[in-house]
C-alpha positions in Angstrom: 11.2 11.9 30.3 12.8 9.5 32.7 16.2 10.0 31.0 15.8 13.7 31.4 15.2 13.4 35.1 18.2 11.1 35.5 20.4 13.6 33.6 19.1 16.5 35.8 20.0 14.4 39.1 23.6 13.9 37.8 23.9 17.4 36.6 22.7 18.8 39.9 25.2 16.5 41.8 28.3 17.6 39.9 27.6 21.3 39.1 28.8 24.1 41.3 31.7 24.4 43.6 29.3 24.9 46.6 27.8 21.5 46.0 31.2 19.7 46.0 31.8 17.4 49.0 35.2 16.0 47.8 38.3 18.0 47.2 38.4 19.4 43.7 40.7 17.4 41.2 44.1 18.9 40.1 44.3 17.1 36.8 42.1 15.9 34.0 41.6 12.4 35.4 42.9 10.4 38.3 41.9 6.8 37.7 42.1 5.0 41.0 45.2 2.7 41.4 43.8 0.1 43.9 47.2 -1.8 43.8 49.2 1.2 45.1 50.5 0.8 48.6 50.6 4.6 49.1 48.2 6.0 51.7 46.4 9.2 50.9 43.1 11.0 51.6 41.4 9.1 48.7 43.0 6.7 46.2 46.3 7.2 44.3 46.2 7.8 40.6 47.0 5.2 38.0 49.7 6.1 35.5 47.9 8.1 32.7 49.6 5.8 30.1 47.6 2.9 31.5 44.2 4.5 31.5 41.5 2.8 29.4 37.8 3.3 28.6 37.0 0.4 30.9 38.1 2.6 33.9 35.1 4.9 33.2 32.5 2.2 32.4 30.1 0.2 34.5 27.0 -1.7 33.4 26.0 -2.9 36.8 23.0 -0.6 37.0 21.3 -2.0 33.9 19.6 -4.9 35.4 17.4 -4.8 38.5 18.8 -7.0 41.3 16.4 -9.3 43.2 15.2 -7.7 46.6 13.7 -10.7 48.1 16.8 -12.5 49.6 17.2 -10.7 52.8 15.1 -9.7 55.9 14.8 -6.1 54.6 13.4 -6.8 51.2 16.1 -4.8 49.6 18.8 -5.1 46.9 21.5 -2.4 46.5 23.9 -2.0 43.5 26.7 0.6 44.0 28.4 2.6 41.3 31.1 4.0 43.5 34.8 4.4 42.9 35.4 0.8 43.6 33.1 -0.1 40.7 34.2 2.8 38.4 38.0 3.7 39.1 37.6 6.8 36.9 35.3 8.4 39.5 38.3 9.0 41.7 38.6 12.7 42.6 35.4 13.3 40.5 33.2 13.9 43.5 30.2 11.9 42.5 28.7 8.4 42.5 25.4 6.5 41.9 23.5 3.6 43.4 20.4 1.7 42.5 18.1 0.2 45.1 15.3 -2.3 44.5 12.5 -2.7 47.2 10.2 -5.7 47.6 6.8 -4.8 48.9 7.5 -3.7 52.5 11.2 -3.3 51.7 13.2 -1.0 53.9 16.4 1.0 53.9 17.0 1.3 57.6 17.8 4.6 59.3 21.3 5.6 58.3 23.6 8.5 57.4 26.1 9.4 54.6 28.8 11.3 56.5 30.4 12.5 53.3 27.5 13.3 50.9 24.2 14.7 50.2 21.9 12.2 48.4 19.3 12.8 45.7 17.0 9.9 44.7 14.9 9.5 41.5 12.1 7.1 41.6 12.4 4.6 38.7 9.4 2.5 39.6 6.7 2.3 42.3 5.9 4.4 45.4 8.2 5.0 48.5 7.6 6.7 51.8 10.9 8.7 52.6 12.0 10.7 55.6 15.0 12.5 57.0 15.4 13.8 60.6 17.0 17.2 61.4 19.3 17.9 64.2 16.3 19.5 66.0 14.6 16.0 65.8 12.0 17.2 63.2 11.1 14.4 60.8 10.7 15.7 57.2 8.7 13.1 55.3 7.1 12.6 51.8 5.6 9.9 49.7 7.3 9.9 46.4 6.3 8.0 43.1 7.7 7.2 39.7 9.5 10.2 38.1 9.8 12.2 41.2 12.8 13.4 43.2 13.7 13.7 46.9 16.9 15.2 48.6 18.4 13.8 51.8 20.8 16.4 53.2 24.3 15.5 54.0 24.9 13.5 57.3 21.3 13.5 58.4 19.7 10.4 59.5 17.1 9.1 56.8 15.3 6.1 55.6 13.2 4.8 52.7 10.3 2.2 52.9 8.0 0.6 50.3 4.7 0.4 51.9 2.9 -0.8 48.7 2.3 -4.2 47.5 4.3 -3.7 44.4 8.0 -3.5 43.6 9.7 -0.1 43.8 13.2 1.1 42.6 15.3 4.3 42.9 18.4 5.7 41.3 20.5 7.6 44.0 23.2 10.2 43.2 25.8 11.3 45.7 28.2 14.3 45.6 31.1 12.1 46.7 33.0 9.3 45.1 32.7 7.5 48.5 29.7 8.9 50.4 30.1 6.4 53.3 27.2 4.8 55.1 26.5 4.3 58.8 23.5 2.2 59.7 22.2 3.5 63.0 21.1 0.3 64.7 24.0 -2.0 63.6 26.5 0.7 64.6 25.1 0.9 68.1 24.2 -2.8 68.6 26.8 -4.6 66.5 29.9 -2.6 67.1 33.3 -4.4 67.7 34.3 -4.0 70.5 30.7 -3.8 71.7 29.0 -0.6 73.0 28.7 -1.2 76.8 25.2 -2.4 77.8 25.0 0.3 80.5 25.5 3.0 77.9 22.7 1.6 75.7 20.4 1.0 78.6 20.6 4.6 79.7 20.5 6.0 76.1 17.4 3.9 75.3 15.9 4.0 78.7 15.5 0.2 78.7 16.8 -2.8 80.5 19.8 -4.9 80.0 18.0 -7.9 78.9 16.2 -5.9 76.0 19.7 -4.5 75.0 21.4 -7.9 74.9 18.5 -9.4 72.9 18.9 -6.7 70.2 22.6 -7.1 70.3 22.2 -10.8 69.6 20.6 -9.9 66.3 23.6 -7.9 65.2 26.5 -9.9 66.6 29.4 -10.0 64.2 29.5 -13.3 62.2 32.3 -15.7 63.1 
């Protein structure tokens, strides 16, 4: 049953032109050539004569990562074009997320992709926020699926006392991710304090304190 749901997630991600986020490919395959110095909207293709099965294979999602080695109780394993060169121009990618009890994927967006998650284990509280500032939320459990619309702010939290895990699929080889709080308080050069104090209706001292938690590491 789990394999069927995973298959349906992937099928939904790649089927239909109206779902495609990335441009359609113009050849059978375009394995990413990371050594190329050519700059294009995407990644140049490797010579077809040099393509191997390894370009289309990745085993990094087999084992669960350990989600206890950071303050968010989270471990992420990406299966994007950087991990699977054969995904180049294919318009899809995957990721696996492991949540410790209390683990959180903080509010963020994927500017280039819709995301659909399949719960592998445990229970998660998930939400996205519309441009009308309406929060759409749901508690999802093993075997269930939830969709985060493209570019909308969303987050996932494990409020249980057990581990949880999801498989996420994106309709882009490189969905991008922008974490809301680090983007505002950890940008380089920094967002001016007066912009943040007005935006958050708070004082400069509070803004600087938050900034200190997200200062770029030297």
